[in-house]
C-alpha positions, 0 to 999 in steps of 0.5 A: 498525392499528399491530399490522397493519402491525408483523405484516406487516413482521415477516412480510415481514423474516422472508422476506427474512432466510430468502432472504438466509441461503440466498444467504449461507451458500454464499458463507460456506462457499466463503470459509472453504474458500478460508481453509483451503486457503490456510492449507495452502500451504507457504512458500517455502524460499528467498527470491525474489530475491537470495542467502540472507541467512543464508549467510556465504559470500554476496557482498556489495558492497564497503564504502567510506568516504564522509564525512558532510559530503562533498557539503556546500556552504555556504548563508550568507545573502546580500543580497536581489537584485531578483527580475526579475534572478533570474528571468531568470537561471534562465529557458530561453533563448527559442526561435528 
């Protein structure tokens, strides 16, 4: 019984594999053709946006000095305040 089942499943699998290969081979061929033609496309000679970075005469924005601590404000710890007062300070005004 087991041998009969094994032979039947092997025959079925063989037919499925053949039909699968028949459907898969054209798709693999198309994919290979697409990859080969994509590899033959020339790369652009100039960048898509902006001037050429290798041009020494290219215009660039002016460089300005900005100190690293320019926007620093002290964040010293303070004593805890009641949370209700803090919430009332930051809530939006009620609409009238």
